KOLRODO-993178 format. One record per residue (C-alpha): residue number from 0; residue in three letters; x, y, z. Coordinates in Angstrom, 1 decimal, always signed. Example, Ala and Ser with C-alpha at 12.3 -4.5 7.8 and 13.67 -1.06 7.14 Angstrom:
% residues 2
(pt 0 ALA (+12.3 -4.5 +7.8))
(pt 1 SER (+13.7 -1.1 +7.1))
% end
This chain:
% residues 287
(pt 0 UNK (-0.9 -2.7 +17.5))
(pt 1 UNK (-3.8 +0.4 +15.8))
(pt 2 UNK (-1.8 +3.0 +14.3))
(pt 3 UNK (-3.8 +6.4 +13.6))
(pt 4 UNK (-4.0 +6.6 +10.2))
(pt 5 UNK (-2.2 +10.1 +9.0))
(pt 6 UNK (+1.0 +8.0 +8.0))
(pt 7 UNK (-0.2 +6.1 +5.7))
(pt 8 UNK (-2.6 +8.5 +4.2))
(pt 9 UNK (+0.5 +11.0 +3.2))
(pt 10 UNK (+2.1 +8.7 +2.2))
(pt 11 UNK (-0.9 +7.6 -0.2))
(pt 12 UNK (-1.5 +11.0 -1.4))
(pt 13 UNK (+2.3 +11.5 -2.0))
(pt 14 UNK (+2.1 +7.9 -4.5))
(pt 15 UNK (-1.9 +8.8 -5.7))
(pt 16 UNK (-3.0 +4.9 -4.4))
(pt 17 UNK (-5.7 +5.4 -1.8))
(pt 18 UNK (-6.6 +3.3 +1.4))
(pt 19 UNK (-9.5 +2.0 +1.4))
(pt 20 UNK (-11.6 +2.7 +5.4))
(pt 21 UNK (-14.1 -0.5 +5.3))
(pt 22 UNK (-17.6 -0.2 +7.7))
(pt 23 UNK (-17.3 -3.2 +10.2))
(pt 24 UNK (-20.6 -5.0 +11.7))
(pt 25 UNK (-18.9 -8.0 +13.2))
(pt 26 UNK (-17.0 -10.3 +14.3))
(pt 27 UNK (-17.0 -12.2 +10.8))
(pt 28 UNK (-16.8 -8.9 +9.0))
(pt 29 UNK (-13.1 -7.0 +11.5))
(pt 30 UNK (-11.9 -11.0 +9.5))
(pt 31 UNK (-13.0 -10.9 +6.6))
(pt 32 UNK (-10.9 -7.2 +6.5))
(pt 33 UNK (-8.0 -7.5 +8.5))
(pt 34 UNK (-7.1 -10.8 +6.6))
(pt 35 UNK (-7.2 -10.0 +3.5))
(pt 36 UNK (-5.1 -6.3 +3.8))
(pt 37 UNK (-2.4 -9.0 +5.3))
(pt 38 UNK (-2.8 -11.2 +2.1))
(pt 39 UNK (-2.8 -8.4 -0.3))
(pt 40 UNK (-0.1 -6.4 +2.6))
(pt 41 UNK (-2.4 -3.3 +2.2))
(pt 42 UNK (-3.1 -0.3 +4.8))
(pt 43 UNK (-6.4 -0.3 +5.8))
(pt 44 UNK (-8.6 +1.8 +7.8))
(pt 45 UNK (-11.6 +0.5 +10.0))
(pt 46 UNK (-14.5 +2.4 +9.6))
(pt 47 UNK (-17.4 +2.3 +12.4))
(pt 48 UNK (-20.4 +4.3 +12.5))
(pt 49 UNK (-22.3 +5.3 +16.1))
(pt 50 UNK (-25.1 +3.0 +15.0))
(pt 51 UNK (-22.4 -0.1 +14.3))
(pt 52 UNK (-20.9 +0.9 +17.6))
(pt 53 UNK (-23.7 +0.5 +19.4))
(pt 54 UNK (-25.1 -3.1 +17.6))
(pt 55 UNK (-21.5 -4.3 +18.5))
(pt 56 UNK (-22.1 -3.5 +22.0))
(pt 57 UNK (-20.1 -0.1 +22.7))
(pt 58 UNK (-16.5 +1.2 +21.7))
(pt 59 UNK (-14.8 -0.7 +24.4))
(pt 60 UNK (-15.7 -3.9 +22.8))
(pt 61 UNK (-14.5 -3.4 +19.2))
(pt 62 UNK (-11.0 -2.2 +21.0))
(pt 63 UNK (-10.7 -5.3 +22.4))
(pt 64 UNK (-11.9 -7.4 +19.6))
(pt 65 UNK (-9.9 -5.7 +16.9))
(pt 66 UNK (-6.6 -5.5 +19.1))
(pt 67 UNK (-7.5 -9.2 +19.8))
(pt 68 UNK (-7.9 -10.4 +16.0))
(pt 69 UNK (-3.8 -8.6 +15.2))
(pt 70 UNK (-2.3 -9.5 +17.3))
(pt 71 UNK (-4.1 -13.6 +17.0))
(pt 72 UNK (-3.6 -13.8 +13.1))
(pt 73 UNK (-0.7 -11.7 +13.2))
(pt 74 UNK (-1.7 -8.8 +11.3))
(pt 75 UNK (+2.1 -6.7 +10.5))
(pt 76 UNK (-0.4 -3.8 +8.1))
(pt 77 UNK (-0.5 -0.9 +9.1))
(pt 78 UNK (-4.3 -0.6 +11.1))
(pt 79 UNK (-6.7 +2.4 +11.6))
(pt 80 UNK (-9.9 +2.3 +13.8))
(pt 81 UNK (-11.8 +5.3 +12.8))
(pt 82 UNK (-15.0 +6.2 +13.9))
(pt 83 UNK (-16.9 +6.9 +10.7))
(pt 84 UNK (-19.7 +10.3 +10.7))
(pt 85 UNK (-18.7 +10.7 +14.3))
(pt 86 UNK (-21.2 +13.1 +16.9))
(pt 87 UNK (-18.9 +15.3 +18.4))
(pt 88 UNK (-19.5 +13.3 +21.6))
(pt 89 UNK (-19.4 +9.9 +19.9))
(pt 90 UNK (-15.4 +10.8 +19.5))
(pt 91 UNK (-14.7 +11.9 +22.6))
(pt 92 UNK (-16.4 +8.9 +23.4))
(pt 93 UNK (-14.4 +6.7 +20.7))
(pt 94 UNK (-10.1 +8.7 +21.8))
(pt 95 UNK (-11.7 +7.1 +25.5))
(pt 96 UNK (-11.9 +3.6 +24.4))
(pt 97 UNK (-8.3 +3.4 +22.1))
(pt 98 UNK (-9.6 +4.2 +18.5))
(pt 99 UNK (-6.6 +5.3 +16.7))
(pt 100 UNK (-9.0 +7.8 +14.0))
(pt 101 UNK (-12.2 +9.2 +14.8))
(pt 102 UNK (-13.7 +11.4 +12.4))
(pt 103 UNK (-16.2 +14.8 +14.0))
(pt 104 UNK (-18.9 +14.8 +11.0))
(pt 105 UNK (-19.7 +19.3 +12.0))
(pt 106 UNK (-21.0 +19.5 +8.2))
(pt 107 UNK (-24.4 +20.2 +9.8))
(pt 108 UNK (-23.6 +23.1 +12.2))
(pt 109 UNK (-22.9 +26.2 +10.7))
(pt 110 UNK (-19.9 +26.7 +9.8))
(pt 111 UNK (-18.8 +28.8 +13.0))
(pt 112 UNK (-19.6 +26.3 +15.0))
(pt 113 UNK (-17.6 +23.2 +12.8))
(pt 114 UNK (-14.8 +25.1 +13.2))
(pt 115 UNK (-14.7 +25.8 +17.0))
(pt 116 UNK (-15.8 +21.9 +18.0))
(pt 117 UNK (-13.6 +20.3 +15.2))
(pt 118 UNK (-10.7 +22.8 +16.8))
(pt 119 UNK (-10.9 +21.9 +19.9))
(pt 120 UNK (-11.5 +18.0 +18.4))
(pt 121 UNK (-7.9 +18.9 +16.8))
(pt 122 UNK (-5.9 +19.5 +20.4))
(pt 123 UNK (-7.1 +16.7 +22.1))
(pt 124 UNK (-5.9 +14.0 +18.6))
(pt 125 UNK (-2.9 +15.9 +18.2))
(pt 126 UNK (-2.0 +15.2 +22.1))
(pt 127 UNK (-3.0 +11.3 +21.6))
(pt 128 UNK (-1.1 +11.0 +18.5))
(pt 129 UNK (-5.3 +10.2 +17.4))
(pt 130 UNK (-5.8 +11.5 +13.2))
(pt 131 UNK (-8.6 +13.3 +12.5))
(pt 132 UNK (-11.4 +13.9 +9.5))
(pt 133 UNK (-13.6 +16.4 +9.3))
(pt 134 UNK (-16.3 +16.9 +7.2))
(pt 135 UNK (-17.2 +20.1 +4.9))
(pt 136 UNK (-20.4 +20.0 +2.7))
(pt 137 UNK (-22.9 +16.9 +3.7))
(pt 138 UNK (-22.6 +13.3 +2.2))
(pt 139 UNK (-26.0 +12.7 +0.2))
(pt 140 UNK (-27.9 +9.1 +0.9))
(pt 141 UNK (-29.1 +7.9 +4.4))
(pt 142 UNK (-26.4 +6.6 +6.4))
(pt 143 UNK (-27.6 +5.7 +10.0))
(pt 144 UNK (-30.8 +7.6 +9.6))
(pt 145 UNK (-29.0 +10.9 +8.9))
(pt 146 UNK (-29.8 +11.9 +5.1))
(pt 147 UNK (-28.2 +14.2 +2.8))
(pt 148 UNK (-28.7 +15.4 -0.7))
(pt 149 UNK (-25.2 +15.1 -2.0))
(pt 150 UNK (-24.0 +18.7 -2.0))
(pt 151 UNK (-20.8 +20.5 -3.4))
(pt 152 UNK (-18.6 +21.4 -0.6))
(pt 153 UNK (-17.8 +25.1 -0.4))
(pt 154 UNK (-13.9 +25.1 -1.6))
(pt 155 UNK (-13.2 +28.1 +1.2))
(pt 156 UNK (-15.0 +26.2 +3.7))
(pt 157 UNK (-13.3 +23.2 +3.6))
(pt 158 UNK (-9.9 +25.3 +3.8))
(pt 159 UNK (-10.7 +26.3 +6.8))
(pt 160 UNK (-11.3 +24.0 +8.3))
(pt 161 UNK (-8.1 +22.6 +6.5))
(pt 162 UNK (-6.7 +24.9 +8.0))
(pt 163 UNK (-7.3 +23.5 +11.4))
(pt 164 UNK (-5.0 +20.8 +11.3))
(pt 165 UNK (-7.1 +18.4 +10.9))
(pt 166 UNK (-5.3 +14.7 +9.3))
(pt 167 UNK (-7.7 +14.4 +6.2))
(pt 168 UNK (-11.0 +16.5 +4.9))
(pt 169 UNK (-14.4 +15.1 +3.8))
(pt 170 UNK (-15.8 +17.4 +1.4))
(pt 171 UNK (-19.1 +16.5 -0.4))
(pt 172 UNK (-18.5 +16.6 -3.9))
(pt 173 UNK (-22.0 +15.2 -5.5))
(pt 174 UNK (-20.8 +11.2 -3.6))
(pt 175 UNK (-23.8 +9.7 -2.2))
(pt 176 UNK (-23.6 +6.8 +0.9))
(pt 177 UNK (-26.0 +3.2 +0.2))
(pt 178 UNK (-27.7 +2.5 -4.3))
(pt 179 UNK (-26.1 +5.2 -6.2))
(pt 180 UNK (-29.8 +6.4 -7.9))
(pt 181 UNK (-30.4 +6.0 -11.7))
(pt 182 UNK (-30.9 +9.5 -12.2))
(pt 183 UNK (-27.6 +10.4 -10.6))
(pt 184 UNK (-25.3 +13.3 -11.6))
(pt 185 UNK (-22.4 +12.1 -11.3))
(pt 186 UNK (-19.6 +13.2 -8.9))
(pt 187 UNK (-18.8 +17.7 -9.3))
(pt 188 UNK (-14.6 +17.0 -10.4))
(pt 189 UNK (-14.4 +21.2 -10.9))
(pt 190 UNK (-15.3 +21.0 -7.2))
(pt 191 UNK (-12.9 +18.4 -6.1))
(pt 192 UNK (-10.0 +19.5 -7.9))
(pt 193 UNK (-10.8 +23.9 -6.4))
(pt 194 UNK (-11.1 +22.1 -2.2))
(pt 195 UNK (-7.6 +20.4 -3.8))
(pt 196 UNK (-5.8 +23.5 -4.8))
(pt 197 UNK (-6.5 +25.5 -1.5))
(pt 198 UNK (-6.1 +22.3 +0.8))
(pt 199 UNK (-2.4 +21.2 -0.4))
(pt 200 UNK (-0.8 +17.9 +0.8))
(pt 201 UNK (-4.2 +17.4 +2.6))
(pt 202 UNK (-5.4 +13.9 +2.0))
(pt 203 UNK (-8.8 +14.1 +1.1))
(pt 204 UNK (-11.5 +11.9 +1.8))
(pt 205 UNK (-14.4 +9.8 -0.6))
(pt 206 UNK (-17.5 +8.8 +0.9))
(pt 207 UNK (-20.5 +6.4 +0.0))
(pt 208 UNK (-17.6 +4.6 -2.5))
(pt 209 UNK (-20.2 +1.6 -3.5))
(pt 210 UNK (-21.3 +2.0 -7.1))
(pt 211 UNK (-19.0 +4.4 -8.3))
(pt 212 UNK (-17.5 +3.5 -11.6))
(pt 213 UNK (-13.9 +2.9 -11.3))
(pt 214 UNK (-13.4 +5.1 -13.8))
(pt 215 UNK (-14.8 +8.0 -11.7))
(pt 216 UNK (-12.7 +6.3 -8.5))
(pt 217 UNK (-9.2 +6.2 -10.1))
(pt 218 UNK (-9.4 +10.7 -11.6))
(pt 219 UNK (-10.6 +10.9 -8.2))
(pt 220 UNK (-7.7 +9.7 -6.9))
(pt 221 UNK (-5.5 +12.2 -8.8))
(pt 222 UNK (-7.1 +14.6 -7.7))
(pt 223 UNK (-5.6 +14.1 -4.3))
(pt 224 UNK (-8.3 +11.8 -2.9))
(pt 225 UNK (-6.0 +9.5 -0.6))
(pt 226 UNK (-8.5 +6.8 +1.6))
(pt 227 UNK (-12.2 +6.3 -0.1))
(pt 228 UNK (-15.0 +4.8 +2.3))
(pt 229 UNK (-16.8 +1.7 +1.3))
(pt 230 UNK (-19.6 +0.1 +3.7))
(pt 231 UNK (-22.8 -1.0 +1.1))
(pt 232 UNK (-21.1 -3.2 -1.6))
(pt 233 UNK (-19.8 -5.1 +1.6))
(pt 234 UNK (-23.0 -5.5 +3.0))
(pt 235 UNK (-24.7 -6.3 -0.8))
(pt 236 UNK (-22.0 -9.1 -1.5))
(pt 237 UNK (-22.8 -10.0 +2.2))
(pt 238 UNK (-26.4 -10.7 +1.8))
(pt 239 UNK (-26.0 -12.0 -1.3))
(pt 240 UNK (-23.9 -15.5 -1.0))
(pt 241 UNK (-25.3 -16.1 +1.9))
(pt 242 UNK (-29.3 -15.8 +1.1))
(pt 243 UNK (-27.3 -17.9 -2.0))
(pt 244 UNK (-26.0 -20.7 +0.4))
(pt 245 UNK (-29.8 -20.6 +2.0))
(pt 246 UNK (-31.7 -21.0 -0.4))
(pt 247 UNK (-28.9 -24.0 -2.2))
(pt 248 UNK (-30.6 -25.5 +0.9))
(pt 249 UNK (-26.7 -26.1 +2.3))
(pt 250 UNK (-28.4 -24.8 +5.9))
(pt 251 UNK (-30.0 -28.3 +6.3))
(pt 252 UNK (-27.2 -30.8 +4.9))
(pt 253 UNK (-25.6 -32.0 +8.3))
(pt 254 UNK (-24.6 -29.2 +10.3))
(pt 255 UNK (-24.5 -27.0 +7.9))
(pt 256 UNK (-27.2 -24.8 +10.1))
(pt 257 UNK (-23.8 -24.0 +12.6))
(pt 258 UNK (-22.8 -20.2 +12.1))
(pt 259 UNK (-19.7 -21.5 +11.0))
(pt 260 UNK (-20.6 -22.4 +8.4))
(pt 261 UNK (-23.9 -20.3 +7.3))
(pt 262 UNK (-21.9 -17.1 +7.5))
(pt 263 UNK (-18.9 -18.6 +5.5))
(pt 264 UNK (-19.7 -17.6 +2.1))
(pt 265 UNK (-21.1 -14.6 +2.8))
(pt 266 UNK (-17.6 -13.8 +4.6))
(pt 267 UNK (-15.7 -15.3 +1.6))
(pt 268 UNK (-17.3 -11.9 -0.4))
(pt 269 UNK (-16.7 -9.9 +2.2))
(pt 270 UNK (-12.8 -10.8 +1.7))
(pt 271 UNK (-13.9 -10.7 -2.6))
(pt 272 UNK (-15.5 -7.3 -2.3))
(pt 273 UNK (-12.6 -6.5 +0.0))
(pt 274 UNK (-9.7 -7.3 -2.7))
(pt 275 UNK (-11.0 -5.9 -5.8))
(pt 276 UNK (-11.2 -2.8 -4.3))
(pt 277 UNK (-7.8 -2.4 -2.8))
(pt 278 UNK (-6.3 -3.4 -6.4))
(pt 279 UNK (-8.8 -0.5 -7.9))
(pt 280 UNK (-7.2 +2.1 -5.2))
(pt 281 UNK (-4.2 +0.7 -5.2))
(pt 282 UNK (-3.0 +0.4 -2.1))
(pt 283 UNK (-1.9 -3.5 -2.2))
(pt 284 UNK (+1.9 -3.8 -1.4))
(pt 285 UNK (+1.8 -0.7 -0.2))
(pt 286 UNK (+2.2 -1.6 +3.1))
% end
């Protein structure tokens, strides 16, 4: 059964570790992430971007697939199904479809509008027992056509949004989606520290977890980050393993062209990546 991310993140914040949000793109991705979470006895958040939602035939299809897998694979660790960087309309659709958690990214709106839209979603999510993530200061890089330069959020604005009663807060601290450029300046820990001081117990979210060095990840967790999003890293690992399978000519041997065989190495690479992240984030055996 899907659960809200509230309990798992409150516990993570209190005990100074982070829960990974791993974005799903298809059946293989979902299965690999759920199996790894169960094997490591770790809570997990499955992230779905609006683009991935369209690709997977809509939100109700995804809810059906994830619920079916939890059942068939005997998954007992806490699993939240979360809309990533949702629009206001997208968040409402996911709530209707049966997601257990949503993110409303109002970071591109003027702060007043971000507040009014977030406020409305807070009351809907509270009523239904869902967790809600809000964002202040856009995250850099490109995700589903949204391009941001890695802004640093205003801690006072973060407090204004946190005070509305959201479950968790994504604040830009110089982090970006995708691969980090050579000239990346690193995370702004001063900003993170200032935000945590103003938002107290609120779990903070670090987007663009791919490519941030391990020591920075650990420092971010020590300063209140309780949810870290990973997407690109799993995609790169999957692509590399699949490329190798084909370059080695394995698809030409016997029934090597069967998609179950063709994608197996890629799925194993996703599992290895998720395992490595869960160990780094400290969520192993925290279910």
